[in-house]
N, CA, C and O atoms as a MOPAC input file, in Angstrom:
PM7 MOZYME 1SCF
protein

 N      4.90600 1     4.21800 1     3.07200 1
 C      4.36700 1     3.29400 1     4.03500 1
 C      2.97400 1     3.75700 1     4.41800 1
 O      2.75000 1     4.93700 1     4.68900 1
 N      2.05600 1     2.83100 1     4.43700 1
 C      0.68800 1     3.08600 1     4.89000 1
 C      0.46700 1     2.25900 1     6.14800 1
 O      0.67600 1     1.04600 1     6.14700 1
 N      0.04200 1     2.92000 1     7.22400 1
 C     -0.19100 1     2.20900 1     8.47600 1
 C     -1.51800 1     2.65100 1     9.08800 1
 O     -1.98000 1     3.77400 1     8.88600 1
 N     -2.11000 1     1.73500 1     9.83500 1
 C     -3.37100 1     2.06100 1    10.49900 1
 C     -3.13100 1     3.13900 1    11.55500 1
 O     -2.08000 1     3.18500 1    12.19400 1
 N     -4.11800 1     3.98900 1    11.71900 1
 C     -4.02500 1     5.13400 1    12.61200 1
 C     -4.36500 1     4.70600 1    14.03700 1
 O     -5.48100 1     4.90600 1    14.51800 1
 N     -3.38300 1     4.11900 1    14.68800 1
 C     -3.50400 1     3.78600 1    16.10600 1
 C     -2.67900 1     4.81500 1    16.87400 1
 O     -1.84200 1     5.49000 1    16.27500 1
 N     -2.88800 1     4.95200 1    18.17400 1
 C     -2.09800 1     5.93200 1    18.92800 1
 C     -0.58500 1     5.72100 1    18.77500 1
 O      0.15500 1     6.68600 1    18.58600 1
 N     -0.12900 1     4.48400 1    18.85300 1
 C      1.30800 1     4.21700 1    18.71400 1
 C      1.82900 1     4.52800 1    17.32600 1
 O      2.87300 1     5.16100 1    17.17300 1
 N      1.09800 1     4.08000 1    16.31400 1
 C      1.51900 1     4.34700 1    14.94100 1
 C      1.48500 1     5.83800 1    14.62400 1
 O      2.37500 1     6.35600 1    13.94900 1
 N      0.47300 1     6.51400 1    15.10600 1
 C      0.33500 1     7.94700 1    14.84500 1
 C      1.48100 1     8.73700 1    15.48200 1
 O      1.99000 1     9.68500 1    14.88300 1
 N      1.88100 1     8.35400 1    16.67800 1
 C      2.99000 1     9.04500 1    17.35000 1
 C      4.28200 1     8.90200 1    16.54300 1
 O      5.02700 1     9.86900 1    16.38200 1
 N      4.53800 1     7.71600 1    16.04700 1
 C      5.74700 1     7.49500 1    15.24200 1
 C      5.63800 1     8.23800 1    13.91600 1
 O      6.60300 1     8.86000 1    13.47200 1
 N      4.46900 1     8.17800 1    13.28100 1
 C      4.27800 1     8.89100 1    12.01400 1
 C      4.52500 1    10.38400 1    12.19000 1
 O      5.16300 1    11.00700 1    11.34200 1
 N      4.02800 1    10.96500 1    13.27900 1
 C      4.24200 1    12.39100 1    13.51500 1
 C      5.72000 1    12.71300 1    13.67700 1
 O      6.17600 1    13.75700 1    13.21100 1
 N      6.46700 1    11.84300 1    14.32200 1
 C      7.91100 1    12.04800 1    14.45000 1
 C      8.57900 1    12.04100 1    13.07500 1
 O      9.46100 1    12.85400 1    12.80100 1
 N      8.15200 1    11.12100 1    12.21900 1
 C      8.71000 1    11.03800 1    10.86500 1
 C      8.34600 1    12.28500 1    10.06900 1
 O      9.18900 1    12.83400 1     9.35900 1
 N      7.09300 1    12.74200 1    10.18000 1
 C      6.66700 1    13.93700 1     9.45100 1
 C      7.46600 1    15.17000 1     9.88300 1
 O      7.84700 1    15.99100 1     9.04900 1
 N      7.71500 1    15.29600 1    11.18800 1
 C      8.47600 1    16.44900 1    11.68700 1
 C      9.92400 1    16.37700 1    11.19700 1
 O     10.50300 1    17.39300 1    10.81300 1
 N     10.49800 1    15.19100 1    11.21100 1
 C     11.89000 1    15.03000 1    10.80200 1
 C     12.07700 1    15.17100 1     9.28700 1
 O     13.17000 1    15.49900 1     8.82700 1
 N     11.01700 1    14.92700 1     8.51600 1
 C     11.11500 1    14.94600 1     7.05300 1
 C      9.92600 1    15.71600 1     6.45800 1
 O      9.07500 1    15.11100 1     5.80700 1
 N      9.85300 1    17.02500 1     6.66800 1
 C      8.66100 1    17.78100 1     6.26800 1
 C      8.47400 1    17.93600 1     4.75600 1
 O      7.38800 1    18.31600 1     4.31900 1
 N      9.47900 1    17.66000 1     3.96000 1
 C      9.38300 1    17.90300 1     2.52100 1
 C      9.07600 1    16.66800 1     1.69200 1
 O      9.20200 1    16.70500 1     0.46800 1
 N      8.67500 1    15.57800 1     2.32700 1
 C      8.34700 1    14.36700 1     1.57300 1
 C      7.09800 1    14.56400 1     0.73300 1
 O      6.14300 1    15.21900 1     1.15000 1
 N      7.12600 1    13.98500 1    -0.45500 1
 C      5.93000 1    14.00500 1    -1.30100 1
 C      4.98900 1    12.88500 1    -0.87000 1
 O      5.29000 1    12.12700 1     0.05200 1
 N      3.84900 1    12.79000 1    -1.54500 1
 C      2.88800 1    11.72300 1    -1.20800 1
 C      3.43500 1    10.34500 1    -1.53000 1
 O      2.85900 1     9.34600 1    -1.09900 1
 N      4.52600 1    10.26000 1    -2.27300 1
 C      5.10900 1     8.96700 1    -2.64000 1
 C      6.15900 1     8.49700 1    -1.64100 1
 O      6.68200 1     7.38900 1    -1.75500 1
 N      6.45900 1     9.33500 1    -0.67200 1
 C      7.47700 1     9.00700 1     0.31600 1
 C      6.87500 1     9.12300 1     1.71200 1
 O      5.76400 1     9.62500 1     1.88200 1
 N      7.60200 1     8.66600 1     2.67500 1
 C      7.16400 1     8.87400 1     4.04300 1
 C      6.08300 1     7.91500 1     4.50000 1
 O      6.02800 1     6.76200 1     4.07300 1
 N      5.22300 1     8.41700 1     5.38100 1
 C      4.22400 1     7.59200 1     6.04800 1
 C      2.84100 1     8.21000 1     5.85900 1
 O      2.66000 1     9.42000 1     5.99900 1
 N      1.88300 1     7.36500 1     5.54200 1
 C      0.48100 1     7.75800 1     5.47000 1
 C     -0.27800 1     6.92500 1     6.49100 1
 O     -0.17400 1     5.69800 1     6.49900 1
 N     -1.03600 1     7.58600 1     7.34800 1
 C     -1.88700 1     6.85700 1     8.28700 1
 C     -3.31300 1     6.88500 1     7.75400 1
 O     -3.70600 1     7.80800 1     7.04000 1
 N     -4.07800 1     5.86500 1     8.11100 1
 C     -5.46500 1     5.82100 1     7.67700 1
 C     -6.34200 1     5.25300 1     8.77800 1
 O     -5.92000 1     4.41000 1     9.57000 1
 N     -7.57400 1     5.73900 1     8.80100 1
 C     -8.56400 1     5.29000 1     9.78700 1
 C     -9.06600 1     3.90200 1     9.40500 1
 O     -8.97700 1     3.49600 1     8.24700 1
 N     -9.58700 1     3.19000 1    10.37600 1
 C    -10.13800 1     1.86100 1    10.13900 1
 C    -11.25900 1     1.61500 1    11.12300 1
 O    -11.32800 1     2.24500 1    12.17800 1
 N    -12.13200 1     0.69400 1    10.77000 1
 C    -13.23700 1     0.32500 1    11.65100 1
 C    -12.68100 1    -0.60500 1    12.72200 1
 O    -12.07200 1    -1.62700 1    12.40500 1
 N    -12.88800 1    -0.25700 1    13.98200 1
 C    -12.28500 1    -0.96600 1    15.12000 1
 C    -12.48000 1    -2.48500 1    15.09700 1
 O    -11.54900 1    -3.22600 1    15.41000 1
 N    -13.65100 1    -2.94800 1    14.73900 1
 C    -13.92500 1    -4.39000 1    14.79100 1
 C    -13.52700 1    -5.13200 1    13.52400 1
 O    -13.82000 1    -6.32100 1    13.39500 1
 N    -12.86700 1    -4.46200 1    12.58700 1
 C    -12.48400 1    -5.09200 1    11.32300 1
 C    -11.31600 1    -6.04000 1    11.52100 1
 O    -10.46300 1    -5.82600 1    12.38200 1
 N    -11.29000 1    -7.08500 1    10.71500 1
 C    -10.13500 1    -7.98300 1    10.70100 1
 C     -8.99000 1    -7.28700 1     9.96300 1
 O     -9.21400 1    -6.34600 1     9.20200 1
 N     -7.78100 1    -7.75100 1    10.19000 1
 C     -6.62100 1    -7.18900 1     9.47500 1
 C     -6.81100 1    -7.32100 1     7.96700 1
 O     -6.45700 1    -6.41800 1     7.21000 1
 N     -7.37200 1    -8.45100 1     7.53600 1
 C     -7.62400 1    -8.65900 1     6.10800 1
 C     -8.61200 1    -7.62400 1     5.58200 1
 O     -8.39500 1    -7.05500 1     4.51300 1
 N     -9.68800 1    -7.37200 1     6.31400 1
 C    -10.67400 1    -6.38900 1     5.86900 1
 C    -10.09400 1    -4.97700 1     5.83700 1
 O    -10.41200 1    -4.19900 1     4.93800 1
 N     -9.25700 1    -4.64500 1     6.79700 1
 C     -8.61200 1    -3.32800 1     6.80300 1
 C     -7.78100 1    -3.16300 1     5.53000 1
 O     -7.83900 1    -2.12200 1     4.87500 1
 N     -7.01800 1    -4.18400 1     5.18900 1
 C     -6.21500 1    -4.13900 1     3.96400 1
 C     -7.11400 1    -4.00000 1     2.74300 1
 O     -6.88800 1    -3.12800 1     1.90300 1
 N     -8.12000 1    -4.84000 1     2.63700 1
 C     -9.01400 1    -4.80800 1     1.47300 1
 C     -9.66700 1    -3.44300 1     1.30900 1
 O     -9.85100 1    -2.97500 1     0.18600 1
 N    -10.01700 1    -2.80500 1     2.41400 1
 C    -10.67200 1    -1.50000 1     2.35600 1
 C     -9.74200 1    -0.38100 1     1.89300 1
 O    -10.21700 1     0.65100 1     1.42100 1
 N     -8.43900 1    -0.56100 1     2.01700 1
 C     -7.49000 1     0.49300 1     1.64700 1
 C     -6.86900 1     0.30800 1     0.26700 1
 O     -6.26600 1     1.24600 1    -0.25500 1
 N     -6.99300 1    -0.85700 1    -0.33300 1
 C     -6.27900 1    -1.12500 1    -1.58400 1
 C     -6.62800 1    -0.15600 1    -2.70500 1
 O     -5.73500 1     0.28300 1    -3.42800 1
 N     -7.88900 1     0.18500 1    -2.86900 1
 C     -8.25500 1     1.13700 1    -3.92600 1
 C     -7.57900 1     2.49000 1    -3.70900 1
 O     -7.07600 1     3.09400 1    -4.65700 1
 N     -7.56700 1     2.96000 1    -2.48200 1
 C     -6.95200 1     4.25100 1    -2.17200 1
 C     -5.44400 1     4.20000 1    -2.37400 1
 O     -4.85700 1     5.13600 1    -2.91800 1
 N     -4.81900 1     3.12100 1    -1.94300 1
 C     -3.37200 1     2.97400 1    -2.14700 1
 C     -3.06100 1     2.99800 1    -3.63500 1
 O     -2.10700 1     3.64900 1    -4.06200 1
 N     -3.85700 1     2.29200 1    -4.42400 1
 C     -3.61800 1     2.28200 1    -5.86800 1
 C     -3.84200 1     3.66700 1    -6.47400 1
 O     -3.10300 1     4.07200 1    -7.37100 1
 N     -4.85100 1     4.39800 1    -5.99500 1
 C     -5.06500 1     5.76300 1    -6.48100 1
 C     -3.84200 1     6.64200 1    -6.22500 1
 O     -3.49300 1     7.47700 1    -7.06000 1
 N     -3.20300 1     6.46400 1    -5.09700 1
 C     -2.08200 1     7.32300 1    -4.69900 1
 C     -0.74000 1     6.88700 1    -5.27500 1
 O      0.17000 1     7.70600 1    -5.40600 1
 N     -0.60400 1     5.60800 1    -5.62200 1
 C      0.70500 1     5.10500 1    -6.05400 1
 C      0.65700 1     4.36300 1    -7.37900 1
 O      1.65000 1     3.76200 1    -7.78900 1
 N     -0.48500 1     4.39700 1    -8.05200 1
 C     -0.66000 1     3.67800 1    -9.30700 1
 C     -0.24500 1     4.47900 1   -10.52600 1
 O      0.49800 1     5.45500 1   -10.42400 1
 N     -0.73200 1     4.05600 1   -11.67300 1
 C     -0.27600 1     4.60100 1   -12.95900 1
 C     -0.57700 1     6.08300 1   -13.14800 1
 O      0.11500 1     6.74500 1   -13.92200 1
 N     -1.58000 1     6.62500 1   -12.47000 1
 C     -1.92000 1     8.03300 1   -12.66900 1
 C     -1.31700 1     8.95400 1   -11.61400 1
 O     -1.50600 1    10.17000 1   -11.66400 1
 N     -0.59000 1     8.37300 1   -10.65700 1
 C     -0.07400 1     9.18500 1    -9.55800 1
 C      1.41500 1     9.05900 1    -9.32300 1
 O      1.99700 1     9.89000 1    -8.62600 1
 N      2.04800 1     8.04400 1    -9.88400 1
 C      3.45500 1     7.80400 1    -9.57000 1
 C      4.22800 1     7.44600 1   -10.83400 1
 O      3.70100 1     6.80200 1   -11.74200 1
 N      5.46700 1     7.86800 1   -10.87300 1
 C      6.35300 1     7.57100 1   -11.99000 1
 C      7.66100 1     7.00700 1   -11.45700 1
 O      8.52000 1     7.76200 1   -11.00000 1
 N      7.82300 1     5.69700 1   -11.51100 1
 C      6.90600 1     4.67800 1   -12.01600 1
 C      5.88900 1     4.29800 1   -10.94100 1
 O      6.08700 1     4.59000 1    -9.76200 1
 N      4.79800 1     3.64600 1   -11.35400 1
 C      3.82200 1     3.18400 1   -10.36600 1
 C      4.39200 1     2.04400 1    -9.53200 1
 O      5.34100 1     1.37300 1    -9.93900 1
 N      3.81300 1     1.84100 1    -8.38400 1
 C      4.29800 1     0.77900 1    -7.51000 1
 C      4.09900 1    -0.59900 1    -8.14800 1
 O      3.12900 1    -0.82600 1    -8.87200 1
 N      5.01200 1    -1.49300 1    -7.87500 1
 C      4.92500 1    -2.86400 1    -8.39700 1
 C      5.04700 1    -3.89700 1    -7.28400 1
 O      4.90100 1    -5.09500 1    -7.52600 1
 N      5.31200 1    -3.44100 1    -6.08200 1
 C      5.43900 1    -4.33400 1    -4.92300 1
 C      4.63400 1    -3.73900 1    -3.78200 1
 O      4.67400 1    -2.53400 1    -3.53400 1
 N      3.91300 1    -4.59400 1    -3.10200 1
 C      3.23800 1    -4.18900 1    -1.87500 1
 C      3.62800 1    -5.20500 1    -0.81600 1
 O      3.47600 1    -6.41100 1    -1.01100 1
 N      4.12900 1    -4.71300 1     0.29600 1
 C      4.50400 1    -5.58000 1     1.40700 1
 C      3.52800 1    -5.33500 1     2.54200 1
 O      3.35700 1    -4.20500 1     2.99800 1
 N      2.89600 1    -6.39600 1     2.98800 1
 C      1.85300 1    -6.30600 1     4.00400 1
 C      2.34500 1    -6.94700 1     5.29000 1
 O      2.87500 1    -8.05800 1     5.28100 1
 N      2.16700 1    -6.24200 1     6.38500 1
 C      2.52200 1    -6.75900 1     7.70600 1
 C      1.23000 1    -6.83500 1     8.51700 1
 O      0.50400 1    -5.84700 1     8.63300 1
 N      0.95300 1    -7.98800 1     9.06500 1
 C     -0.18600 1    -8.12100 1     9.95400 1
 C     -1.28800 1    -9.03900 1     9.48100 1
 O     -2.21000 1    -9.33100 1    10.24200 1
 N     -1.22100 1    -9.50600 1     8.24400 1
 C     -2.19600 1   -10.47800 1     7.75800 1
 C     -1.54500 1   -11.33000 1     6.68100 1
 O     -0.58700 1   -10.91400 1     6.03000 1
 N     -2.07500 1   -12.50900 1     6.50800 1
 C     -1.56800 1   -13.41300 1     5.48700 1
 C     -2.23800 1   -13.17200 1     4.15100 1
 O     -3.05100 1   -12.25900 1     4.00200 1
 N     -1.89200 1   -13.99300 1     3.19000 1
 C     -2.41700 1   -13.85900 1     1.83600 1
 C     -3.50400 1   -14.89600 1     1.59500 1
 O     -3.25200 1   -15.93500 1     0.98600 1
 N     -4.70500 1   -14.61800 1     2.07000 1
 C     -5.84400 1   -15.49500 1     1.84400 1
 C     -6.37700 1   -15.34100 1     0.42600 1
 O     -5.94600 1   -14.45900 1    -0.31700 1
 N     -7.30200 1   -16.19100 1     0.06400 1
 C     -7.85700 1   -16.18700 1    -1.28700 1
 C     -8.54000 1   -14.86200 1    -1.62800 1
 O     -8.43000 1   -14.38500 1    -2.75800 1
 N     -9.23800 1   -14.26800 1    -0.67300 1
 C     -9.93600 1   -13.00400 1    -0.93800 1
 C     -8.93800 1   -11.88600 1    -1.22700 1
 O     -9.12500 1   -11.10800 1    -2.16200 1
 N     -7.88600 1   -11.80800 1    -0.42800 1
 C     -6.85900 1   -10.78800 1    -0.63700 1
 C     -6.14700 1   -11.04000 1    -1.96400 1
 O     -5.91200 1   -10.10400 1    -2.72900 1
 N     -5.81300 1   -12.26400 1    -2.23400 1
 C     -5.13300 1   -12.60300 1    -3.48900 1
 C     -5.99400 1   -12.20300 1    -4.68800 1
 O     -5.48000 1   -11.64400 1    -5.65600 1
 N     -7.28700 1   -12.48300 1    -4.63300 1
 C     -8.18500 1   -12.12700 1    -5.73500 1
 C     -8.26500 1   -10.61000 1    -5.92000 1
 O     -8.25700 1   -10.12800 1    -7.05200 1
 N     -8.34300 1    -9.85600 1    -4.82400 1
 C     -8.40900 1    -8.40000 1    -4.91800 1
 C     -7.11100 1    -7.84200 1    -5.48900 1
 O     -7.14200 1    -6.95800 1    -6.34600 1
 N     -5.97600 1    -8.34600 1    -5.02700 1
 C     -4.69500 1    -7.88300 1    -5.55200 1
 C     -4.54400 1    -8.24200 1    -7.02500 1
 O     -3.93600 1    -7.48400 1    -7.78100 1
 N     -5.07800 1    -9.36600 1    -7.44000 1
 C     -5.03400 1    -9.76600 1    -8.85000 1
 C     -5.76600 1    -8.75300 1    -9.72600 1
 O     -5.38900 1    -8.55200 1   -10.88100 1
 N     -6.81100 1    -8.11100 1    -9.18900 1
 C     -7.52100 1    -7.06800 1    -9.93100 1
 C     -6.60100 1    -5.90500 1   -10.27600 1
 O     -6.83400 1    -5.19800 1   -11.25600 1
 N     -5.55900 1    -5.70300 1    -9.47800 1
 C     -4.57900 1    -4.64200 1    -9.71600 1
 C     -3.34900 1    -5.15500 1   -10.46200 1
 O     -2.36700 1    -4.42900 1   -10.61300 1
 N     -3.40000 1    -6.38900 1   -10.92200 1
 C     -2.30800 1    -6.93900 1   -11.71900 1
 C     -1.25000 1    -7.70100 1   -10.94200 1
 O     -0.26000 1    -8.14400 1   -11.52600 1
 N     -1.43400 1    -7.86300 1    -9.64700 1
 C     -0.45300 1    -8.61600 1    -8.86200 1
 C     -0.60400 1   -10.10000 1    -9.16700 1
 O     -1.70500 1   -10.65000 1    -9.11400 1
 N      0.51400 1   -10.73700 1    -9.48500 1
 C      0.46100 1   -12.14200 1    -9.87500 1
 C      1.49900 1   -13.01900 1    -9.18000 1
 O      1.56300 1   -14.22400 1    -9.42400 1
 N      2.30300 1   -12.42000 1    -8.32400 1
 C      3.27600 1   -13.18300 1    -7.53900 1
 C      3.04200 1   -12.85300 1    -6.06700 1
 O      2.87700 1   -11.69200 1    -5.69500 1
 N      3.03100 1   -13.88100 1    -5.25000 1
 C      2.76900 1   -13.69700 1    -3.82800 1
 C      3.78100 1   -14.50400 1    -3.03300 1
 O      3.97200 1   -15.69600 1    -3.27500 1
 N      4.42500 1   -13.84600 1    -2.08600 1
 C      5.45500 1   -14.49300 1    -1.27200 1
 C      5.12300 1   -14.29000 1     0.19900 1
 O      5.00100 1   -13.14900 1     0.64600 1
 N      4.97500 1   -15.35700 1     0.95500 1
 C      4.77100 1   -15.18100 1     2.39500 1
 C      6.03700 1   -14.62500 1     3.04200 1
 O      7.14800 1   -14.91500 1     2.59800 1
 N      5.86200 1   -13.83700 1     4.07900 1
 C      6.98100 1   -13.33400 1     4.87400 1
 C      6.70800 1   -13.71200 1     6.32800 1
 O      5.63700 1   -14.22800 1     6.65000 1
 N      7.65900 1   -13.45900 1     7.18400 1
 C      7.47500 1   -13.79700 1     8.59400 1
 C      6.32800 1   -13.01300 1     9.23500 1
 O      5.70500 1   -13.48700 1    10.18500 1
 N      6.05200 1   -11.81600 1     8.71900 1
 C      5.03500 1   -10.96300 1     9.33000 1
 C      3.79400 1   -10.76300 1     8.46400 1
 O      2.87300 1   -10.05200 1     8.86800 1
 N      3.75300 1   -11.37600 1     7.28400 1
 C      2.62700 1   -11.17500 1     6.38300 1
 C      2.91600 1   -11.74800 1     5.01500 1
 O      3.05700 1   -12.96000 1     4.85600 1
 N      3.00500 1   -10.86400 1     4.01700 1
 C      3.31200 1   -11.32100 1     2.66100 1
 C      3.75000 1   -10.14300 1     1.80100 1
 O      3.59500 1    -8.97900 1     2.17300 1
 N      4.30000 1   -10.48300 1     0.64500 1
 C      4.68800 1    -9.51800 1    -0.37400 1
 C      3.97500 1    -9.91300 1    -1.66400 1
 O      3.94500 1   -11.08800 1    -2.02800 1
 N      3.40400 1    -8.93500 1    -2.34700 1
 C      2.76200 1    -9.16500 1    -3.64300 1
 C      3.52600 1    -8.35400 1    -4.68900 1
 O      3.93300 1    -7.22000 1    -4.43700 1
 N      3.71200 1    -8.95400 1    -5.86500 1
 C      4.51800 1    -8.34100 1    -6.91600 1
 C      3.72400 1    -8.37600 1    -8.22300 1
 O      3.01600 1    -9.34000 1    -8.51300 1
 N      3.85800 1    -7.31900 1    -8.98800 1
 C      3.24000 1    -7.26900 1   -10.31100 1
 C      4.20200 1    -6.60500 1   -11.28400 1
 O      5.08700 1    -5.85400 1   -10.87400 1
 N      4.03100 1    -6.88200 1   -12.57100 1
 C      4.81700 1    -6.13200 1   -13.56000 1
 C      4.25200 1    -4.72300 1   -13.68800 1
 O      3.15100 1    -4.44800 1   -13.21100 1
 N      4.99500 1    -3.83900 1   -14.32500 1
 C      4.43700 1    -2.52500 1   -14.61700 1
 C      3.16500 1    -2.71400 1   -15.43200 1
 O      3.13500 1    -3.55800 1   -16.32800 1
 N      2.12100 1    -1.95500 1   -15.14600 1
 C      0.88700 1    -2.09300 1   -15.92000 1
 C      1.13800 1    -1.86800 1   -17.40700 1
 O      1.96200 1    -1.03300 1   -17.78200 1
 N      0.43700 1    -2.60300 1   -18.24300 1
 C      0.63300 1    -2.54100 1   -19.68900 1
 C      0.37000 1    -1.15400 1   -20.25700 1
 O      0.98900 1    -0.76200 1   -21.24600 1
 N     -0.54100 1    -0.41100 1   -19.64300 1
 C     -0.88500 1     0.91200 1   -20.16700 1
 C      0.02000 1     2.02200 1   -19.62900 1
 O     -0.18900 1     3.19300 1   -19.94500 1
 N      1.01200 1     1.67400 1   -18.82800 1
 C      1.89500 1     2.70500 1   -18.27400 1
 C      3.00100 1     3.04300 1   -19.25600 1
 O      3.55200 1     2.16800 1   -19.92400 1
 N      3.31300 1     4.31300 1   -19.32900 1
 C      4.39700 1     4.77800 1   -20.17800 1
 C      5.11200 1     5.91500 1   -19.47100 1
 O      4.47000 1     6.81100 1   -18.92400 1
 N      6.44200 1     5.88500 1   -19.48000 1
 C      7.16500 1     7.01300 1   -18.84300 1
 C      6.91500 1     8.31700 1   -19.58100 1
 O      7.10600 1     9.39000 1   -19.00900 1
 N      6.49200 1     8.25000 1   -20.84400 1
 C      6.20700 1     9.46300 1   -21.61100 1
 C      5.02200 1    10.23800 1   -21.04500 1
 O      4.89600 1    11.44000 1   -21.27600 1
 N      4.15700 1     9.55300 1   -20.30700 1
 C      2.99600 1    10.19600 1   -19.69500 1
 C      3.43700 1    11.31600 1   -18.76600 1
 O      2.67700 1    12.25300 1   -18.52100 1
 N      4.65500 1    11.22900 1   -18.24600 1
 C      5.13500 1    12.16700 1   -17.24200 1
 C      6.00800 1    13.26200 1   -17.81400 1
 O      6.58300 1    14.04600 1   -17.05800 1
 N      6.12000 1    13.33700 1   -19.11500 1
 C      6.98200 1    14.37300 1   -19.70800 1
 C      6.20400 1    15.57400 1   -20.10800 1
 O      6.77500 1    16.53600 1   -20.62200 1

């Protein structure tokens, strides 16, 4: 889970970190800074490259194929950016949306052996 670094979110994240100190970067909670006046959409757009670096084909086995977003809808700009990462299915949810992609074509489980 990736969440914006607000006082409330940070307090909960710290509780999770204390309760689960052995989580890898693929588990648990990651907080990130954001520009105060940014829209929820801009905050998401600014983090997508970093999220992909941490959970994509070079960092995770298997790489992530679903991203669930809470706090903003799926506008054209967000959809276009997610498409750059191979996401091609988008489902609105009550709190935001879910984007789904197939495993990247260049991914192989043999890379991790």
